[in-house]
N, C-alpha and C positions, 0 to 999 in steps of 0.2 A: 438455392431457392428456399429450402426448408428453414435454414438459419434466418433468412430475412423475414419469412412469414412468422416464425416463432417469436422473433424480437418484436415484430409489429403487434402480435397478440399480447405479449408481455407488457409492452408499452400501454396498450389499451386497458389492461387489467390493473396495472400497478402505478401508472402515472408516467414514469420515464425510465429510461435505461441509461445508466452512466457508463463511463469508459471501463470501469472495473468489471462490470457484468459482461461487456462485450469481449474484453480480453480474457476473462475467465472462461467464457464459452469457447473462444478460440483455443485456449490451452487445453480445455477438456476434450475437444475434438482431436487435438494433436497428441494427447497424452498416450504414452506407451506403458508406463509403470504405475503401480498403485499410488506411490508417493506423488507422482505428477497429477494424477486424478484428484487426490486429496487436496493439493494446493489449488488446483483449478476450481474445485467446488467451493472451497473457502473464499477464493477470490470472487467467484460468481455470487455467492451469498452475501457479499459486501462485508466480509469480516473486517476489512480495512476502513470502511466508511466511518466508524466511530472514531478511529484514530485521526482521520483527516478532518472530521468535524471538530474534534478537540483542538487540533492545530489551528484551524480557521478561527475558532473562538478566542484562543490566546492572542492571535494576531489582531483581531478586531478589538479586543480589550486594550491592547497596547496602543493601537491607533486612537482609540477613544481617550485614553489617558493623556496621550501627547496633545490631542486637540484641546483637552480641558486645560492643560498647562498653558497652551498658546492663548486660549480665550480668557482665562480667569486668573492668571498668575499675578497680574499687576494690581488687583484689588486686595491682595493679602489674605484672602479667605482660604487659601490652600497652602499646604506644606509641600512646596515643589520638590524638595529633596526626597521626601517619603514617596511621592508619586513616581519620581524617576527610578527609585529603587524597585517599585512595583513593575515598572516598564522593563527594567533590566531583568528582573526575575521571570517575567512572562517570556521575554526573548530568549533567555537561557533555557527555559523549559522547551520552547519551540525548537531551539537548536538541538537539544538532546533528542527530541522526538524525530526530527529530520534525520539526524545521524543514525538513530535506531532503524528508521525505515530504509535508509540507504544500505546499511549492513544486512538487513533482512532481505532486501531486494537482490543483493548479490547471492545470498543463499538460495532464494527462489529461482534465480537464473540458473544456478548450477543444477538444481533439481529439474527444472524444465528442460534444460539442454541434455541432461543425462550424461553418461560417460561412455566412451567407446572402448571396447575391450577387444584385444586381438590375441588369440591363442595360437601358438605356433608349436609344431612338434611332428614327430613321425606318426604314420597312420596307426590306429588301434592302440593308442597309449592312454586313452581316457580323457581326451580334451572335452568331448561332449558331456561326459559325466561331471567333470569339474565345473563346466559352465552351468549346468543345470543344478 
């Protein structure tokens, strides 16, 4: 109930809530370690929004360049080869950004999942001390 009311109030104050904010809040609630809390807060604060906006911008630029080639290449006013090079550069940048996000998401998943530790041994040999 609290979460829904809070998100409603946030929407009213700031316009909208995206999926990153919702997932960030979920991860913040479930966080057990400080590193998990840190990732959840950065996720909630839309640390990744800028990256996604840049990816979207590159994709839109590539689409616009392709449409320009389709619409205006026959009249000879454009250098098609140069524009195709720009499209390829945009798409290679986009591929790099996606690969970076995928590798970082694997790291974030490891952090959010945590690790399970099992200590086995005789009584009174310092297992608790080692764990702490």
